[in-house]
N, C-alpha and C positions, 0 to 999 in steps of 0.2 A: 457744605462750609470749603472745604478743598475746593469746589470749584471755583467757588468766590475769590477765594486767595492764587489760585494758579492764575485767574484771568488779572488780577490786581496786579501778580507780579512780573503780567509781561506790557504792561501799562508802562508807557513812555513817561516822564516826569520831565519839565521844558527847562527845572532849575537843578535838576539831576545833571553832575559834571559831563557822564557820558549820555545825555541827548539835551544838553543844552541850547537851546533857544532863547537868545536875549529878549525879541520883542514878547515872546508868550511869556520867559518868563516873568518881566517886567508885571505886561498886566496881569498874568497869573497870581502874583506874590497882592495886588493892587483889589483882585476882583475876588479873593479865597478860593482860587478856580482856574481852572482851564475848559476847553475841550478838545477831547480828542473818541475816534471813530464815534462820529455824530453825537454825541455825549458829551454832557456837563458832568466834571470829574469836581467836585466842591474837596478843595482841601485848603485847609490852614497853612502860611507859612508861619515860620517862626522868629526868622530871621531877616533883614532888611537886603534888598537886589547885589549889593555888594558883595557881602558873606556868599553866594551865590555864583556871581561872576567870577569873584577872585580862588572860589574851588575849582571852579571849572579849566581859569585860566593854568593853575597848579595841574588841574589834570596834563593836560593839553604840553606842559611844559615838561611833564616827567615820561612823557613818549605813549599817554592815552590821546586813541583817535572817536573823538565824538561822531556818534552816530548822525544820521538825516531822519527823525522823528517826523510826520507831518501830524501839526496840530493844526484843526479848524480853527475858525473863526466865528462860532457861536457862543453863547452869553449862557450863565442862568435866568431864565426865565422868572421872570416877578413879578406875578400878580398885583396889580394895581386894582383897588377896591375905591370907591366910594359912596357910602352908605349903605355897605352889602352889595353894591352892586357890580359887578366885574365890569373894567370899563376900559382895559386895555394890558400890554405887557411890554417890560422893555429889556432891555438887554445891552451887549454892547459887541462891537466886532460888525464887520460887514454886511448881513441881511438880516443877520440872527437866523440863519439856517436850522438851529435846533430847536429851536420855537415850536414846531409842529411835532416834535418826540416828546414833549410833555404837557401836552394838549390831553 
């Protein structure tokens, strides 16, 4: 448990003020997660985008410096089945680089 908790603590969140990324945050809210370290991080956001954007602006205006976290472009692999047969995968972003990690 300690290893899992410490790993999660080091993971940036695109909607957190200190690691805010406007485009990634918006997509993460819509897709209920984001890509980080070549892995899909499932995360449900409880507020709409303007809440996180305003928090970021407040953070910067009060002297905070936002870090530049690197978020990937993979998406959640969604297995598409037709009559029980695997017919493909779907995701969002560039080429879906993370899909092979989910196979």
